[in-house]
C-alpha positions in Angstrom: 150.6 115.1 148.0 152.5 112.2 146.4 153.6 112.6 142.9 151.2 110.9 140.5 150.5 110.5 136.8 146.9 110.2 135.4 145.7 109.7 131.9 142.8 112.0 131.1 140.8 109.6 129.0 140.5 107.4 132.1 139.7 110.3 134.3 136.5 111.2 132.3 133.5 110.1 134.3 135.4 109.6 137.6 133.6 110.5 140.8 134.5 113.7 142.6 134.2 113.6 146.4 134.5 116.1 149.2 136.9 115.5 152.2 134.3 113.6 154.2 133.6 111.1 151.3 130.3 112.5 149.9 130.1 112.6 146.1 130.0 116.0 144.6 129.8 115.1 140.9 131.7 113.6 138.0 134.7 114.7 136.0 133.9 115.6 132.4 137.2 117.3 131.2 140.5 118.8 132.3 141.3 122.4 131.5 144.9 123.6 130.6 146.6 126.7 129.4 149.6 126.7 127.1 153.0 128.1 128.0 155.7 129.3 125.7 158.6 127.3 127.1 157.0 124.5 129.0 154.2 121.9 128.7 150.6 123.1 129.3 149.6 123.6 132.9 146.4 122.2 134.3 144.3 125.0 135.8 141.2 123.0 136.8 138.6 120.3 136.0 135.2 120.6 134.4 132.8 118.8 136.8 129.2 117.9 136.4 127.3 118.4 139.7 123.7 118.0 140.7 121.2 119.1 138.1 123.6 118.3 135.2 125.3 121.7 135.7 128.9 121.9 134.5 131.2 123.9 136.8 134.8 124.8 137.0 136.9 123.3 139.9 140.2 125.0 140.3 143.2 122.7 140.5 144.0 124.5 143.8 140.8 123.1 145.2 141.8 119.5 144.4 143.4 117.5 147.1 144.2 114.4 145.0 143.6 112.9 141.6 143.8 109.2 140.7 142.4 107.2 137.8 139.4 106.3 139.9 138.4 109.4 141.8 139.1 113.0 142.6 139.0 114.5 146.1 138.3 118.2 146.6 138.5 120.6 149.5 134.7 120.7 149.4 134.3 124.4 148.5 133.8 125.0 144.8 132.3 127.6 142.6 128.9 126.5 141.3 128.7 129.1 138.5 128.1 127.4 135.2 131.4 126.6 133.4 132.4 129.0 130.6 135.6 128.4 128.7 137.9 131.4 128.8 140.3 132.7 126.2 143.6 130.7 126.3 142.0 127.7 128.0 142.0 124.3 126.2 139.9 121.2 127.1 142.1 118.1 126.9 139.4 115.6 126.1 137.2 117.7 123.9 139.9 119.5 122.0 143.2 117.6 122.1 142.3 113.9 121.9 142.4 113.0 118.3 144.6 116.0 117.4 147.1 115.4 114.5 150.7 116.0 115.6 154.1 115.6 114.1 157.3 114.3 115.8 160.0 116.9 116.2 162.7 114.4 115.2 161.2 114.3 111.7 159.9 110.7 112.0 156.4 111.5 110.7 152.9 112.3 111.9 150.7 110.8 114.6 147.4 111.1 116.4 147.0 111.8 120.1 145.0 109.0 121.8 145.6 110.0 125.4 147.4 112.6 127.5 149.1 112.1 130.9 149.0 114.8 133.5 151.6 114.7 136.3 151.7 116.3 139.7 154.8 118.3 140.5 156.6 118.6 143.9 154.9 122.0 144.3 151.5 120.5 144.0 150.8 121.8 140.4 149.6 119.5 137.6 151.1 119.7 134.1 150.8 117.8 130.9 153.8 115.5 130.9 153.4 112.8 128.3 151.3 112.0 125.2 150.2 108.6 124.0 150.5 108.9 120.2 149.5 106.4 117.4 151.5 106.5 114.2 149.9 105.8 110.8 149.6 102.0 110.0 152.4 100.7 107.9 150.6 97.7 106.3 147.9 97.7 103.6 145.3 95.9 105.7 142.3 98.1 106.6 142.0 96.3 109.9 145.5 96.9 111.1 146.5 99.8 113.4 149.7 101.8 113.5 152.2 101.4 116.3 151.8 103.5 119.5 154.4 105.3 121.6 154.5 107.4 124.8 156.5 110.5 124.3 157.1 113.7 126.3 155.1 116.8 125.3 158.3 118.5 124.1 158.8 115.8 121.5 155.8 116.6 119.4 154.2 119.6 117.7 150.6 120.1 116.7 149.9 120.3 113.0 146.3 121.5 113.2 146.2 124.3 115.7 142.9 125.5 114.3 141.2 122.1 114.9 141.2 121.1 111.3 142.2 117.5 110.7 141.3 116.6 114.3 139.7 113.2 114.6 136.6 112.7 116.7 137.2 109.0 117.3 139.1 109.4 120.6 136.5 111.8 122.0 133.7 109.3 121.2 135.7 106.5 122.8 136.2 108.6 126.0 132.5 109.3 126.3 131.3 105.8 125.1 129.8 104.9 128.6 127.7 108.1 128.9 124.0 107.8 128.8 122.3 109.6 125.9 121.1 112.5 128.0 124.6 113.0 129.4 126.2 112.7 126.0 123.8 115.2 124.6 124.8 117.7 127.3 128.4 117.0 126.6 128.0 117.6 122.9 126.3 120.9 123.4 129.2 122.1 125.6 131.6 121.6 122.8 132.6 124.3 120.3 130.2 124.3 117.4 132.5 122.8 114.8 133.7 120.1 117.2 130.1 119.2 118.1 129.2 118.7 114.5 132.3 116.7 113.8 131.6 114.3 116.7 127.9 114.0 115.8 128.9 113.0 112.2 131.1 110.2 113.6 128.5 108.8 116.0 126.7 105.6 114.8 123.2 106.2 113.5 121.5 104.6 116.6 123.7 106.4 119.1 123.2 109.8 117.3 119.4 109.1 117.3 119.4 108.5 121.0 121.3 111.7 121.6 119.1 113.8 119.3 116.0 112.6 121.3 117.5 114.3 124.4 118.0 117.6 122.7 115.7 120.6 122.0 114.5 120.9 118.4 116.7 124.0 117.8 119.8 121.9 118.7 118.5 119.0 116.7 118.1 121.3 113.7 121.7 122.5 114.0 123.0 119.0 113.7 120.6 117.7 111.1 121.4 120.7 108.9 125.0 119.5 108.7 124.1 115.9 107.6 123.4 114.9 104.0 119.9 113.7 103.3 120.7 110.0 103.3 122.5 110.1 106.6 119.8 112.2 108.1 117.1 109.8 106.9 119.0 106.9 108.5 119.2 108.7 111.8 115.5 109.6 111.7 114.7 105.9 111.2 116.5 105.1 114.4 114.6 107.7 116.4 111.2 107.0 118.1 108.5 107.9 115.6 107.1 110.7 117.8 110.5 112.3 118.2 111.2 112.0 114.5 107.8 113.6 113.7 108.6 116.5 116.1 111.9 117.1 114.3 110.6 116.8 110.8 107.8 119.2 111.7 110.5 121.9 112.4 112.3 121.4 109.1 111.5 123.3 105.9 108.6 121.4 104.2 110.7 120.5 101.1 113.5 118.9 103.1 111.1 117.1 105.5 109.3 115.5 102.5 112.7 114.6 101.0 113.8 112.8 104.2 110.5 111.0 104.5 110.9 109.7 100.9 114.3 108.4 101.8 113.2 106.6 105.0 112.0 103.0 105.0 108.3 102.9 104.1 107.1 101.5 107.4 109.0 104.1 109.5 107.9 106.9 107.2 104.3 105.9 107.4 104.4 106.0 111.2 105.9 109.5 111.1 103.4 110.8 108.5 100.6 109.4 110.7 101.8 111.4 113.7 102.3 114.5 111.6 98.6 114.4 110.7 97.5 115.0 114.3 97.7 118.2 116.3 100.7 118.4 118.7 98.3 119.0 121.7 96.3 115.8 121.1 96.8 112.2 122.1 97.6 111.4 118.5 100.3 114.0 118.5 101.8 112.7 121.7 101.6 108.9 121.1 104.2 106.5 120.0 103.2 104.1 117.2 105.1 101.0 118.5 103.2 99.5 121.4 103.4 95.8 122.2 100.5 94.1 120.4 99.3 90.5 120.8 96.2 88.5 120.1 93.7 87.3 122.8 94.9 83.7 122.2 98.6 84.6 123.1 99.8 83.3 126.4 101.4 84.8 129.4 104.7 83.3 128.4 104.5 85.1 125.0 103.6 88.4 126.7 106.5 88.2 129.1 108.9 87.3 126.3 107.8 90.5 124.4 108.3 92.9 127.3 111.7 91.3 128.1 113.1 92.5 124.8 116.1 94.7 125.3 115.0 97.4 122.8 111.5 97.8 124.5 111.1 101.0 126.3 110.3 100.5 130.0 107.1 102.5 129.8 105.9 100.5 126.8 106.7 97.3 128.6 104.3 98.1 131.4 101.4 96.7 129.5 100.5 94.6 126.4 97.7 95.6 124.1 95.3 93.0 123.0 93.6 93.5 119.6 91.8 91.7 116.7 94.0 91.1 113.6 95.9 92.7 112.1 98.5 93.1 114.9 100.4 96.2 113.6 99.1 99.7 114.1 96.5 100.6 113.0 95.3 97.2 114.2 92.0 95.6 114.4 89.6 96.6 117.1 91.3 97.1 120.5 90.1 94.5 123.1 92.0 95.9 126.1 95.3 95.9 127.8 97.0 93.4 130.2 99.5 94.9 132.7 102.7 93.1 133.2 102.2 92.7 137.0 99.0 90.8 136.3 100.9 88.5 133.9 103.3 87.7 136.7 100.5 86.4 138.9 99.3 83.7 136.4 100.8 80.5 134.9 102.7 80.8 131.6 100.0 78.9 129.7 97.2 81.3 130.7 95.5 83.2 127.8 96.0 86.9 127.8 92.4 87.4 126.6 91.3 86.3 130.0 93.4 88.8 131.9 92.3 92.0 130.2 92.0 95.0 132.6 88.4 96.1 132.1 89.1 99.4 134.0 91.6 100.8 131.5 89.8 102.7 128.8 91.5 103.9 125.6 91.6 107.6 124.5 90.7 108.9 121.1 93.4 110.4 118.8 91.6 113.8 119.2 91.6 113.7 123.0 93.4 116.8 124.4 96.9 116.4 125.9 95.5 117.9 129.1 92.8 115.2 129.4 95.4 112.5 128.7 97.5 113.9 131.5 94.5 113.9 133.9 93.7 110.2 133.0 97.3 109.0 133.6 97.4 110.9 137.0 93.9 109.9 138.1 94.4 106.2 137.5 98.1 105.9 138.3 98.9 104.7 134.8 102.2 104.5 133.0 100.6 104.4 129.6 97.2 104.6 127.9 96.2 103.2 124.5 95.1 105.5 121.7 92.4 104.5 119.2 90.9 106.0 116.1 87.2 106.7 115.5 86.8 103.0 114.4 88.2 101.7 117.7 91.4 100.5 116.1 94.6 100.8 118.1 97.0 103.3 116.6 99.4 103.9 119.4 100.1 104.5 123.1 100.8 107.6 125.1 103.4 106.9 127.8 104.2 108.9 130.9 107.4 110.3 129.4 105.5 111.7 126.4 103.3 113.6 128.9 106.2 114.8 131.0 107.8 116.2 127.8 104.6 118.1 127.2 103.9 119.5 130.6 107.4 120.4 131.8 108.6 124.0 131.4 110.4 124.8 128.2 113.9 125.0 129.8 113.6 121.8 131.9 116.7 120.2 130.4 118.9 123.0 131.5 117.0 124.5 134.4 119.1 125.3 137.5 119.1 127.7 140.4 121.1 130.5 138.7 118.3 132.7 137.3 120.9 135.0 135.6 122.4 132.2 133.5 121.1 132.2 129.9 119.3 129.0 129.0 121.2 127.2 126.3 118.4 124.8 125.4 114.7 124.4 125.6 112.4 121.5 125.1 109.3 121.2 123.0 107.1 124.3 122.5 103.9 122.4 122.8 102.8 123.9 126.1 103.8 126.6 128.6 104.0 125.3 132.1 105.4 127.3 135.1 109.0 126.6 135.9 109.6 124.1 138.5 112.0 124.3 141.4 115.6 123.9 140.7 117.7 121.0 142.1 119.3 121.6 145.5 123.1 121.5 145.5 124.4 119.7 148.6 125.7 121.8 151.4 129.3 120.8 150.9 129.3 122.8 147.6 129.4 126.4 148.5 128.1 128.9 145.9 130.7 131.6 145.3 131.2 133.8 142.2 134.7 135.3 142.1 135.6 137.7 139.3 138.6 135.6 138.4 139.5 132.0 139.0 141.6 131.3 142.0 144.3 128.8 141.9 
């Protein structure tokens, strides 16, 4: 192999291919071990393969590494990754680490790390991209950066204290919420909490929605009440209600009191219904318009970036007021039907007479049957007076009927489950994802180089 230098922050998320060009997974981190008289040696990569499983790929199984892709020999161990004693994850544990320069010129912060291939085919940490503290008084200025050899610096926080989470957040900025949630749960507990505290409220809310309640509680417990309330406001009302229901009553009430009144009212409404009913499953933010609204207005509403795809499948038509609980529900207009009519057409003339709402007390099982029987993406929910109070979407139902361990389910029955989803129902476990043939399942007692 030709000598190469790769920066690990750019390596995160790169595709991993087998020798024939089929994609195996994505790189999530690089694993090194420290040495007494030399720079750390790369022993392998943590790769996310089919089914979101994180596995260890020995550096000896890697044919080439570039900033854009990794090519392996095609035979890797698919046992779930477990960090071993003496191993360090470069992205999760070293980016953001405080260091000092051995020449006495002051402190710095690691922003990236370069790994270089040797003539023998090994990979070692070679250089470190370090930012010094800013010299000026402006809060918007940044300190100068420098690229130095590993031997020129020394870590000043070997136990992880004082380690910034900013670089790790930047490295994973492109991850989808579900992937970022999995990444956070793979971090050491203290590091996970540190990164969660640094995430923006809306980003943390998206991540929490992808976690099991027990993991949500671990993070919320570390946040002060004001920050926790801000995050809950950014969550979907049904997810926020599920989380608050798991908190001690006193703290749940305290957080609701700190939330904006409108958001808190939506959550309190959901908490008043049983978890196995339409009222307990629904979201309280459907798209609501009057019968006099036009097709153009309806299409404008469903085009909004923040609108969930399942909610955008249909517009609810009601009498005033037009915020849940609304006036009497008149019906729904599906977006496909709107596409077939001119922009000036009234929505009241396009109502689908075949779509009937469900009552807030309707069982979750019955809601699931209705969605499946009529091939619906969502169904409106009304109270006893016929007022629209919310919508149950297909993703709400899937959360309810999937097995408890669906987020972490894989084909290794002996692997303990790290997370489970809502405990509203018990469904039989589904089949695990099939790993492609080029990934051979082996379980050596020790890692081979």
